[in-house]
Every structure is written in structure tokens, then in C-alpha cells.
C-alpha positions as CSV (number, residue, x, y, z in Angstrom):
1,M,64.3,9.5,-39.7
2,P,60.9,8.5,-38.2
3,G,59.5,5.4,-39.7
4,A,56.4,5.4,-41.9
5,G,53.3,3.3,-41.4
6,A,52.5,4.0,-37.8
7,H,49.4,2.3,-36.4
8,R,46.3,4.5,-36.0
9,Y,44.0,3.9,-33.0
10,R,40.3,4.5,-32.9
11,V,39.3,6.5,-29.8
12,G,35.7,7.4,-30.2
13,R,32.9,5.1,-31.3
14,T,33.7,1.6,-32.5
15,R,33.4,0.6,-36.2
16,A,30.3,-1.4,-35.3
17,E,28.7,1.9,-34.3
18,K,29.8,3.7,-37.3
19,T,30.4,1.8,-40.5
20,A,32.2,4.6,-42.4
21,G,35.7,5.6,-41.3
22,S,36.3,8.5,-39.0
23,D,36.4,12.0,-40.4
24,T,39.1,13.2,-38.0
25,L,42.6,12.0,-37.3
26,F,44.6,13.4,-34.3
27,I,48.3,13.4,-35.0
28,T,49.6,14.0,-31.5
29,C,52.8,14.4,-29.6
30,S,52.9,11.5,-27.2
31,A,53.5,14.0,-24.4
32,L,49.9,15.0,-24.9
33,G,48.6,11.6,-25.9
34,K,46.8,10.6,-22.7
35,E,45.1,14.0,-22.4
36,V,44.1,14.1,-26.1
37,R,42.5,10.7,-25.9
38,N,40.7,11.6,-22.7
39,I,39.4,14.8,-24.4
40,I,38.2,12.8,-27.4
41,R,36.3,10.4,-25.1
42,K,34.9,13.2,-23.0
43,H,33.3,14.9,-26.0
44,Q,32.5,11.6,-27.7
45,W,34.2,12.5,-31.0
46,D,34.4,9.8,-33.6
47,A,38.1,10.1,-34.3
48,E,41.3,8.2,-34.8
49,Y,44.6,8.9,-33.1
50,V,48.3,8.4,-34.0
51,P,51.1,9.3,-31.6
52,V,54.5,10.9,-32.4
53,D,57.4,10.2,-30.1
54,S,57.8,12.9,-27.6
55,R,61.6,12.4,-27.6
56,Y,61.8,14.2,-30.9
57,H,61.6,17.4,-28.9
58,L,65.3,16.9,-28.2
59,Y,65.9,17.4,-32.0
60,P,62.8,19.3,-33.3
61,V,63.7,18.6,-37.0
62,R,62.4,15.1,-36.2
63,I,59.0,16.5,-35.3
64,E,58.8,18.1,-38.8
65,Q,59.9,14.8,-40.5
66,A,57.4,12.7,-38.5
67,V,54.4,15.0,-39.0
68,K,55.1,15.4,-42.7
69,E,55.3,11.6,-43.1
70,K,52.0,11.1,-41.3
71,L,50.3,13.8,-43.3
72,L,51.5,12.3,-46.5
73,E,50.4,8.8,-45.4
74,T,46.8,10.1,-44.7
75,D,46.2,12.6,-47.5
76,G,42.7,12.1,-48.8
77,L,41.6,9.8,-46.0
78,Y,40.2,12.3,-43.5
79,K,38.2,15.5,-43.7
80,R,40.1,16.9,-40.8
81,R,43.6,16.2,-39.4
82,V,44.5,17.8,-36.2
83,V,48.2,18.1,-35.5
84,V,48.4,18.5,-31.8
85,Y,51.7,20.4,-31.4
86,G,52.8,23.8,-30.5
87,H,55.7,25.2,-32.4
88,C,58.0,23.3,-30.1
89,G,61.1,24.4,-31.9
90,A,60.0,22.9,-35.2
91,Q,60.3,26.0,-37.3
92,K,58.9,24.5,-40.5
93,L,55.9,22.8,-38.9
94,D,53.2,25.4,-39.8
95,S,54.4,25.5,-43.5
96,I,54.3,21.7,-43.6
97,I,50.7,21.6,-42.2
98,A,49.6,24.3,-44.7
99,E,50.6,22.1,-47.6
100,H,48.0,19.5,-46.6
101,E,44.2,20.0,-47.1
102,G,42.2,19.7,-43.9
103,A,45.3,19.8,-41.6
104,I,45.2,22.2,-38.7
105,R,46.9,22.6,-35.3
106,P,45.8,24.2,-32.0
107,V,47.3,27.7,-31.7
108,G,50.0,28.3,-29.2
109,P,53.8,28.0,-29.0
110,H,53.9,24.9,-26.9
111,C,51.9,22.7,-24.5
112,Y,52.9,24.7,-21.4
113,E,51.1,27.7,-22.8
114,M,48.2,25.5,-23.9
115,Y,47.8,24.1,-20.4
116,G,48.6,27.2,-18.4
117,G,46.9,29.8,-20.7
118,E,46.9,33.3,-19.2
119,D,48.5,32.1,-16.0
120,F,51.5,30.8,-18.0
121,R,51.8,34.1,-19.9
122,K,51.7,36.1,-16.7
123,S,54.0,33.8,-14.8
124,V,56.9,33.8,-17.2
125,K,56.7,37.5,-17.5
126,E,56.8,38.0,-13.7
127,V,59.6,35.5,-13.3
128,P,61.4,34.7,-16.5
129,G,63.4,31.9,-14.9
130,T,60.3,29.8,-14.4
131,Y,60.5,26.1,-15.2
132,I,57.2,24.3,-16.1
133,L,56.2,20.8,-15.2
134,T,53.2,18.8,-16.5
135,D,51.9,15.3,-15.6
136,Y,53.7,13.8,-18.6
137,L,57.0,15.5,-17.9
138,I,57.0,14.2,-14.3
139,H,56.3,10.7,-15.5
140,A,59.0,11.0,-18.2
141,W,61.6,13.0,-16.2
142,A,64.2,10.2,-15.9
143,K,63.8,9.1,-19.5
144,L,63.4,12.5,-21.2
145,I,65.5,14.8,-19.0
146,V,68.0,12.8,-17.0
147,R,68.9,10.2,-19.6
148,G,67.7,12.1,-22.7
149,L,70.0,15.1,-21.8
150,K,72.7,12.8,-20.4
151,L,72.6,14.3,-17.0
152,D,73.2,10.9,-15.5
153,Q,76.5,10.6,-17.4
154,H,77.6,14.2,-16.9
155,P,76.2,15.5,-13.6
156,K,77.8,18.9,-14.0
157,L,75.4,19.6,-16.9
158,K,72.6,19.9,-14.5
159,T,74.1,23.0,-13.0
160,L,74.8,24.5,-16.4
161,M,71.3,23.7,-17.7
162,F,69.2,24.8,-14.8
163,A,71.4,27.5,-13.2
164,H,69.2,30.4,-14.5
165,Y,65.9,29.0,-13.3
166,K,64.4,30.6,-10.1
167,R,61.3,28.5,-9.5
168,M,59.2,25.6,-10.8
169,I,55.5,25.6,-11.6
170,Y,53.7,22.3,-11.9
171,Y,50.6,22.6,-14.1
172,S,48.7,19.4,-13.1
173,Q,46.3,17.7,-15.4
174,E,45.0,15.3,-12.7
175,K,44.9,15.7,-9.0
176,N,47.4,13.2,-7.8
177,E,49.3,13.4,-4.6
178,K,52.0,11.0,-5.8
179,L,52.7,13.2,-8.8
180,I,53.0,16.2,-6.5
181,E,55.5,14.3,-4.4
182,K,57.5,13.5,-7.5
183,A,57.3,17.1,-8.6
184,Q,58.6,18.2,-5.2
185,A,61.5,15.8,-5.4
186,I,62.5,17.2,-8.8
187,A,62.3,20.7,-7.5
188,D,64.3,19.9,-4.5
189,D,67.0,18.2,-6.6
190,L,67.2,21.4,-8.6
191,S,67.0,23.6,-5.5
192,L,63.9,25.4,-6.9
193,E,60.7,26.6,-5.2
194,L,57.7,24.5,-6.3
195,I,54.3,26.0,-7.0
196,V,51.5,23.6,-7.8
197,R,48.5,24.8,-9.9
198,H,45.8,22.4,-11.1
199,V,44.7,23.4,-14.6
200,G,43.3,20.3,-16.0
201,Y,43.4,20.3,-19.8
202,G,43.3,24.2,-19.9
203,D,43.3,25.8,-23.3
204,L,44.3,22.6,-25.0
205,E,40.8,21.3,-24.6
206,T,39.0,24.6,-25.5
207,R,41.1,24.9,-28.7
208,L,40.5,21.4,-29.7
209,V,36.8,21.9,-29.2
210,A,36.9,25.0,-31.3
211,I,38.7,23.1,-34.1
212,M,36.1,20.3,-34.0
213,Q,33.3,22.8,-34.2
214,D,35.0,24.8,-37.0
215,E,35.1,27.9,-34.8
216,P,37.9,30.4,-34.1
217,Q,40.3,29.1,-31.4
218,P,40.5,31.0,-28.1
219,G,44.0,32.4,-27.3
220,A,45.0,33.1,-30.9
221,D,46.9,36.2,-29.6
222,A,49.4,33.8,-28.0
223,E,50.3,32.6,-31.5
224,Q,51.8,36.0,-32.3
225,A,53.4,36.7,-29.0
226,D,57.0,35.7,-28.1
227,Y,56.5,33.0,-25.5
228,S,59.5,30.9,-26.5
229,Y,60.2,28.4,-23.9
230,P,62.9,25.7,-23.5
231,I,61.4,22.3,-24.3
232,A,62.6,19.4,-22.3
233,G,65.3,21.4,-20.6
234,G,66.0,23.5,-23.7
235,M,69.6,22.5,-24.2
236,T,69.2,21.3,-27.8
237,S,70.3,22.8,-31.1
238,G,67.5,21.2,-32.9
239,R,70.0,19.4,-35.2
240,D,69.6,15.7,-35.6
241,P,72.9,14.0,-34.7
242,S,72.1,10.7,-36.5
């Protein structure tokens, strides 16, 4: 079970610039951590940030446990707590968030839809067998996919897990030729066509801005639509084996 007492990091102004504590805490999947911190800095929000291990996507019940713990730890300390997650297979996540005053999350089923927005929704309808890459997933491919799904120990699993995919779309957050090269190597290893589309922070940023401004979030229709998508390869029951 995720441990309690995780450190919180101040991202916006320093305490010397603001004597009172921040009004906002971002409880963020570490797969989105770099991007969320950059968005906080870009908009100069006075906020604190605490990460949640992205490997919990392999067993989404751990996401629920970790988020619940962090909300319980911080009840009454912040005016607003932004849980930066999609559904991500954590079926009880929204009900957990609803139990805590001032807690909210950006709408959307997962980060792929948050980044890709309308392009994601269009792409997966046109070609259902579309696999999505992001900057983080490229960086974490060996740890999260190859070793996390034990493809290194059982090479035949790769064929079983990826056989139904027909192409790969890389939604890039930063323009980086080395990441494109790594994305191409991943696509080649899986015998998939690679399409690269630079989206920056996409709807993730616009939805976080709306939350901070207490305004309706754009793309709320995506919350009701069925855009289920395999997280981290998708071959997980969601049960915690520990």
C-alpha cells in the first residue's frame, strides 16, 4: 500500500515572497509531473506539488489508495486540491475525490486524451488499433513497459500484447529529435507505423487553467464518452498482487 507522508514541493513563488501557505496543492501522477510543474511555473501559480508513482497504473487500485491517502493527509490545509489524473482504470477515483472538500480533477479519461484532445478522439475512432506515446512514456519505456510488463523475461508477451495495434501516434510535449528517434525505435520494434504530432500540453493545460480560474473545463464531453484506452500496454487486471 502506498506510504503516507510524502514530501510536498513548492513550485510557484517562494515562501519569502508569500508568507502564508499556498492555497493550491497539485496531487499529480508522476507521468504528468514535469508538464504540470512547467504549467504551474508558466502561469506563475502559487502552488505546491506532490507526485504519485506512475507505476501504479499497472495496478490502478494503488492509484485510488495513494490519492485517498494524500487527500486525507491534506484535508483542511488547502482551499483547492487538484488531482491530476484521468480515470486511468481507477474506478473509484471520482467518488474518493468527491468525499474531500475542495478536491477536483481535470476532466478526461486519461492523459492521452488530455494531450491529444479532439485529435485523439478522432484518431482512435478512425483506427481503433492506435497506440499512443508521450514524452514521459518514451523516457519510461524500458522501466514501465519492458520491465514493468515483464517483456524482457517473456519476449512472447510482446506479440500477444501488441498484436492488435496497427499504428503508433507520438503526441510530443517538447520538440526533441532524440525523443522522436527513440519513438521510431519503439515503433520499429513493434512493427508499427509511427506518426508524430506535436501537441505541447494540449487540453491538460487549458483544463488546469480553467480549474485555477474556477471556470468550466473545456472538453467536458470527453468525460461522458467511451474513450477507454489501455494504460501502459493495457495488460493489467487492476488487481494488486502484493
